[in-house]
C-alpha positions in Angstrom: 0.0 0.1 -0.2 1.5 3.3 -0.9 1.6 6.3 1.7 -1.0 8.0 -0.3 -3.4 5.2 -0.3 -2.6 4.9 3.6 -3.5 8.6 4.1 -6.7 8.4 2.1 -7.6 5.4 4.3 -6.8 7.1 7.5 -9.1 9.9 6.9 -12.1 7.7 6.7 -14.3 7.0 9.8 -13.8 3.4 9.4 -10.0 3.7 8.7 -6.9 3.0 10.9 -6.4 5.5 13.8 -3.4 7.7 13.5 -3.0 9.0 16.8 -4.2 8.4 20.5 -4.3 10.4 23.8 -5.3 9.8 27.4 -8.5 11.1 28.2 -9.2 12.9 31.7 -13.0 12.7 32.2 -14.3 16.3 32.6 -17.8 17.6 32.6 -17.0 21.2 31.4 -14.7 20.8 28.3 -14.7 19.2 24.8 -11.8 16.6 24.3 -8.5 18.1 23.4 -5.3 17.1 22.1 -2.5 19.4 21.8 -4.8 22.2 23.2 -7.1 21.6 20.1 -10.8 20.4 20.3 -11.2 16.9 18.9 -13.7 14.5 18.0 -12.3 11.0 18.5 -13.5 8.1 16.0 -13.3 5.7 19.3 -12.5 5.4 22.8 -10.6 2.4 24.5 -11.8 1.6 28.0 -8.8 0.0 30.1 -10.5 -0.5 33.4 -14.5 -1.8 33.8 -17.0 0.7 34.7 -19.6 3.1 33.2 -18.7 5.8 30.6 -20.7 8.9 30.2 -20.2 11.3 27.5 -21.3 13.4 24.7 -21.4 11.8 21.2 -22.0 13.1 17.5 -25.2 11.3 16.1 -25.8 10.4 12.5 -27.8 13.3 12.2 -24.9 15.5 13.4 -26.6 16.2 16.6 -25.1 15.9 20.1 -26.3 13.5 22.4 -25.4 12.5 26.1 -25.1 8.8 26.6 -24.2 6.4 29.2 -22.6 3.0 28.6 -23.2 0.9 31.6 -20.6 -1.8 32.7 -18.2 -1.4 29.9 -15.6 -4.4 30.1 -12.1 -3.7 30.7 -10.4 -3.6 27.2 -13.4 -2.5 25.2 -13.3 0.1 22.5 -16.5 2.2 22.1 -16.7 3.1 18.4 -18.6 6.3 18.7 -17.7 9.8 17.8 -17.1 11.4 21.2 -16.8 15.1 21.9 -16.8 14.9 25.7 -16.1 12.2 28.4 -17.9 13.5 31.6 -16.3 12.9 35.1 -20.0 12.8 36.6 -21.4 8.9 36.2 -18.2 7.8 34.5 -16.5 5.2 36.7 -14.3 3.4 34.2 -10.7 4.5 34.0 -7.7 4.2 31.9 -9.6 5.9 29.2 -7.8 6.5 25.7 -9.1 8.6 22.8 -8.5 7.1 19.4 -8.2 9.7 16.3 
């Protein structure tokens, strides 16, 4: 696969990730990497618990959701813009871009 083909694939929502960062749940701020607001393509949950956050729906609207009892080592394939500290009991959360 050429570098150009890989770059094109990475830009697709179903393509491979190109960056990852630790998420600290916060009720007031959008997810950020390098001081820029980001929308992640998925989050990895390292330790068992609930995850509450704001996602972008298919229509482009934002919706607050709670995923209950997410097993350790799970990946939630949703476009998250926020992960809230309130009601989130899972830890070791990684944002995948």
